[in-house]
N, C-alpha and C positions, 0 to 999 in steps of 0.2 A: 190490776187492769181488768176492765169489764168489756166483754164483747156483746154486741147486739146483732141479732139476726132477724131481719124482717121478711115477711112472706105474705102472700095473698093478693098482690096487685094484679092488674091485667086490663083487658079491654072489655068494656061492658056497654050495653046500649042505654040510652037515657031512660030513666025510670027503674033501672036495674039495681042490683045490690052486690056488694063485695064485703068481705071481712078480712081485715088486716090483722096480722099477729106480729109481735116483737118479743123475742126471748132474750133475756139477759143472762149471761153466764160468766163465770170467773171464780175467784177464790176469796173468801173472807170479805164479803161486802154486804152492806145493808141497803136496800132500795127504799127511797123515799118517794118523791113525786115521779110519776110517769106521764108521758104525754105524746101527742102527735102534732106534727107541723107539716106544712106542705109548701111547695114552691113551684109555681107555674112558670113557663118560659117568659123571660123578660120581666118577671116580678120578684119582689122580695119574699123571703120565707115568712110565712105567717102561721100563727097559732091556730090549730084546729080544735084541740080539746086536751085538758089535763085532768089527772085524777090523783088524789092524795093517797097516802100510805094505807089508810083504813077505808078507802073508797067513800069517805064521808064528804070529801071536798071535790066537787067536779065542776069544771068550767068548760063552756063551749063558745066558739066563735058564733056570732049572730047568724052568719051565713049557713051554718050547719045544724043549728038547733032544730029539734023535732025530726031530724032526718038521720043524724049520726048518734051512735051510742058508744061511749068509752067504758071499758071494764078492765079488771085485772084479776089475776090469779096469783096471789102472793106465794103460794107453795111452789109454783112453777116459775116465779119471776117473769111473768108474761103479762103484757098489756095487749088488749084487743081494741079494734075500732070497727064496729058494725056500721056500714054505710048503706043506707036505703034511699030510694027515690033520687038516685044519682043524676046530676045535671052535667051538661058539657063543661060548665064553668068549674066543676070539681076536678077537671083534668089537671094533674100535677104529679110531681114526685113527692111521695109522702115519707116523712122521716119520723122515727120514734126518738124520743128524748128521755133519758133516764137519769134522775138525780140520785146519787148514792152518797154514802158517808165519805167516799174518797173524792169524787168529782162528778161532774155531769158528762154524760156520754151520748153520742149521736149514732144512730144506725146508718147504714149505707144508702138507704132510700129504696123505695119500691114504686114503680111507675103505675099510676092509675089513669086510664084513658077512657073517657065517656064519649062515645060517638056512635052514630047510626051508620 
């Protein structure tokens, strides 16, 4: 089993920045793709960004391109999401998703609220 712990969410004003982190822990697992998704109230969960095992394959939703940056530290089994120029429409619960050799796992979610 793999446990995911997310952190870094909070309340920020429009135009501000936040950095989310997600740490994967457990025993005897290999991490493949890592990613971030988000779900706003009344909406379906949507992809924000994904990153491959060697960081060579990165994908972003059009709505966050040029504002968000996904990265990972394989030694720490950690994925990050640097979010800049935040907008009210970025308000959502953000979930990390980690694909391993065993299965795919979701984090518990962290709330991001962009409001003045």
